[in-house]
SERO-769112 format. One record per residue (C-alpha): x, y, z. Coordinates in steps of 0.5 Angstrom, whole numbers, plus 500, padded with zeros to 3 digits. Layout:
N
> X Y Z .
...
END
This chain:
209
> 894 764 725 .
> 896 758 721 .
> 903 756 718 .
> 904 757 711 .
> 910 754 707 .
> 914 761 707 .
> 913 762 715 .
> 916 755 716 .
> 921 756 711 .
> 923 763 715 .
> 923 759 722 .
> 928 754 719 .
> 932 760 716 .
> 933 763 722 .
> 935 757 726 .
> 940 756 720 .
> 943 763 720 .
> 943 763 728 .
> 938 769 728 .
> 934 774 724 .
> 937 773 716 .
> 939 779 713 .
> 938 782 706 .
> 944 778 703 .
> 943 772 707 .
> 946 766 703 .
> 940 761 705 .
> 935 763 700 .
> 928 763 702 .
> 925 760 696 .
> 930 754 696 .
> 928 752 703 .
> 921 752 701 .
> 923 746 697 .
> 925 743 703 .
> 919 745 707 .
> 915 741 701 .
> 919 735 702 .
> 919 735 709 .
> 911 736 709 .
> 910 730 704 .
> 915 725 709 .
> 911 727 715 .
> 904 725 711 .
> 907 719 709 .
> 910 717 716 .
> 903 719 719 .
> 899 714 714 .
> 904 708 716 .
> 903 710 723 .
> 896 710 723 .
> 896 703 719 .
> 900 700 725 .
> 895 702 729 .
> 889 699 725 .
> 887 705 722 .
> 887 705 714 .
> 885 712 712 .
> 889 718 711 .
> 888 724 717 .
> 884 729 714 .
> 889 734 717 .
> 893 733 711 .
> 887 732 706 .
> 887 738 701 .
> 881 739 696 .
> 880 742 690 .
> 875 744 685 .
> 878 743 678 .
> 875 744 671 .
> 873 738 666 .
> 876 738 659 .
> 875 734 653 .
> 881 730 649 .
> 878 730 642 .
> 883 725 640 .
> 882 720 645 .
> 875 721 646 .
> 875 722 654 .
> 874 727 659 .
> 879 729 663 .
> 882 734 669 .
> 889 736 671 .
> 891 734 677 .
> 892 741 681 .
> 898 739 685 .
> 903 734 687 .
> 901 729 692 .
> 904 724 697 .
> 905 717 693 .
> 901 712 698 .
> 899 705 696 .
> 894 703 692 .
> 893 710 689 .
> 891 713 696 .
> 895 719 695 .
> 888 721 691 .
> 884 721 697 .
> 877 722 693 .
> 874 724 686 .
> 867 726 685 .
> 862 731 682 .
> 862 737 686 .
> 856 736 690 .
> 855 729 690 .
> 861 727 695 .
> 857 720 697 .
> 858 718 689 .
> 865 718 689 .
> 869 716 682 .
> 872 709 682 .
> 880 709 681 .
> 882 704 676 .
> 888 701 672 .
> 890 705 666 .
> 889 699 662 .
> 882 697 665 .
> 878 698 659 .
> 883 694 655 .
> 883 688 660 .
> 875 688 661 .
> 872 690 654 .
> 866 686 652 .
> 866 684 660 .
> 860 685 664 .
> 865 688 669 .
> 867 694 664 .
> 860 697 666 .
> 863 697 674 .
> 855 697 676 .
> 854 703 673 .
> 859 707 677 .
> 863 713 674 .
> 871 711 675 .
> 877 715 673 .
> 885 713 672 .
> 891 717 672 .
> 896 718 667 .
> 902 723 669 .
> 898 729 671 .
> 892 728 668 .
> 886 724 671 .
> 881 721 666 .
> 874 720 667 .
> 870 714 665 .
> 863 711 665 .
> 860 718 664 .
> 852 718 663 .
> 851 719 655 .
> 850 727 655 .
> 852 728 662 .
> 859 731 663 .
> 860 735 669 .
> 864 742 668 .
> 868 741 675 .
> 870 735 679 .
> 872 735 686 .
> 879 732 687 .
> 882 731 694 .
> 889 730 695 .
> 894 728 701 .
> 899 733 702 .
> 897 737 696 .
> 900 744 698 .
> 904 745 691 .
> 898 748 688 .
> 900 753 682 .
> 893 757 684 .
> 895 758 691 .
> 902 760 692 .
> 903 760 699 .
> 897 755 702 .
> 896 754 709 .
> 900 748 712 .
> 896 745 717 .
> 899 740 722 .
> 898 738 729 .
> 901 742 734 .
> 906 736 736 .
> 908 736 729 .
> 910 743 727 .
> 917 743 730 .
> 918 737 726 .
> 917 740 720 .
> 922 745 721 .
> 927 741 724 .
> 926 736 718 .
> 927 742 713 .
> 933 745 717 .
> 936 737 716 .
> 935 737 709 .
> 938 744 708 .
> 944 742 712 .
> 945 735 708 .
> 945 739 702 .
> 950 743 704 .
> 955 738 706 .
> 955 735 699 .
> 962 737 696 .
> 961 742 691 .
> 965 741 684 .
> 968 747 682 .
> 972 743 676 .
> 970 745 669 .
> 969 737 666 .
> 969 740 659 .
> 976 743 660 .
> 981 739 656 .
> 987 743 658 .
END
């Protein structure tokens, strides 16, 4: 059985509590899930840079999550766009977004470009990108470029590094190699305990008496 965010949080909760937690436990599971996400993101980040030191310049497929996302129309800006379905790990050159393509054309990936690409290349041959489709990211939206006239996909496929915060799936599998599973639990416990060590401000700063 594969781990999920809540299963990892429950393991951390038992370690912090020193046993099976009770109903009135002060260590809240929903709070620990936040630390699970942060620990998972750090593991993905560390794995990527460890691979680069070993001469491997791609992301371990274990950490890649695939989504099929509806394409919407921005009539004001005259762009087609899709909502990025989850947070993801920030990596150099935007590699946290591993791939964007049409759902049945993975071999014809959209090319990532700078949000200012159109303004910088307007009127130049490079603006056409050799006929390739492209995208740029603004906050939580992914805007599509160079779509053929009269063609717009209903859905696109987006692959994200560490994309486990998908709103449509409340508790997705968190797939980790066996040698990393204890690491994410330990990091979750560590993050929680570090927060507990921070002093709690009990004074009312608005009280002028």
